[in-house]
C-alpha positions as CSV (number, residue, x, y, z in Angstrom):
1,X,-9.4,12.0,-8.0
2,X,-8.4,8.8,-6.3
3,X,-5.1,9.1,-4.5
4,X,-5.2,5.4,-3.7
5,X,-4.7,4.5,-7.3
6,X,-1.3,6.3,-7.3
7,X,-0.3,4.9,-3.9
8,X,-1.0,1.3,-5.1
9,X,0.9,1.9,-8.4
10,X,3.9,3.6,-6.6
11,X,4.1,1.0,-3.8
12,X,2.5,-2.2,-5.0
13,X,4.6,-4.4,-2.7
14,X,4.9,-2.2,0.4
15,X,2.3,-3.5,2.8
16,X,3.2,-0.9,5.4
17,X,2.4,2.1,3.2
18,X,-0.7,0.5,1.8
19,X,-2.0,-0.2,5.3
20,X,-1.3,3.4,6.4
21,X,-3.1,4.8,3.4
22,X,-6.1,2.5,4.0
23,X,-6.3,3.5,7.7
24,X,-6.0,7.1,7.0
25,X,-8.6,7.0,4.2
26,X,-11.3,4.6,5.5
27,X,-11.1,4.2,9.2
28,X,-12.2,7.6,10.4
29,X,-15.1,10.0,9.9
30,X,-15.9,13.6,10.7
31,X,-13.1,15.7,12.3
32,X,-10.8,12.7,12.6
33,X,-11.1,12.2,8.8
34,X,-10.0,15.8,8.2
35,X,-6.9,15.3,10.4
36,X,-6.2,12.0,8.7
37,X,-6.6,13.6,5.3
38,X,-4.0,16.3,6.1
39,X,-1.7,13.6,7.4
40,X,-2.1,11.8,4.1
41,X,-1.3,15.0,2.3
42,X,1.9,15.4,4.4
43,X,3.0,11.8,3.6
44,X,2.2,12.5,0.0
45,X,4.6,15.4,-0.1
46,X,7.4,13.0,1.2
47,X,6.7,10.5,-1.6
48,X,5.9,13.0,-4.4
49,X,8.5,11.8,-6.8
50,X,7.5,8.1,-6.5
51,X,3.8,9.0,-6.8
52,X,4.3,11.2,-9.9
53,X,6.5,8.4,-11.4
54,X,3.4,6.1,-10.9
55,X,1.3,8.5,-13.0
56,X,0.0,11.0,-10.5
57,X,-0.6,14.3,-12.4
58,X,1.6,17.2,-11.5
59,X,-1.6,19.2,-10.7
60,X,-2.9,16.6,-8.1
61,X,-1.1,18.2,-5.1
62,X,-2.7,21.5,-5.7
63,X,-6.1,20.0,-6.3
64,X,-5.9,17.9,-3.2
65,X,-4.9,21.0,-1.2
66,X,-8.0,22.8,-2.5
67,X,-10.3,19.9,-1.6
68,X,-8.7,19.5,1.8
69,X,-9.4,23.2,2.5
70,X,-13.0,22.8,1.5
71,X,-13.3,19.7,3.7
72,X,-11.9,21.4,6.7
73,X,-14.1,24.4,6.2
74,X,-17.2,22.2,5.9
75,X,-16.3,20.3,9.1
76,X,-15.8,23.6,10.9
77,X,-19.1,25.0,9.7
78,X,-20.8,21.8,10.9
79,X,-19.3,22.2,14.3
80,X,-20.4,25.8,14.5
81,X,-24.0,24.8,13.7
82,X,-24.0,22.2,16.5
């Protein structure tokens, strides 16, 4: 599941959106990555029509939501162990 593929297809010439996606995806780690991932999810909801027109499956949003929940839970568990 590579959201970046759909972002690049939906907005091939929009440098601003491509930079935002890159920063949200690759610049952070740990808890900041979780926050960035939820931010990316929120932005995805705003551009859902364009992303689906670029080939993003209709089930992608629900799958991403599930994975984000697991990611957040894992980060919380890691903080509790510290």
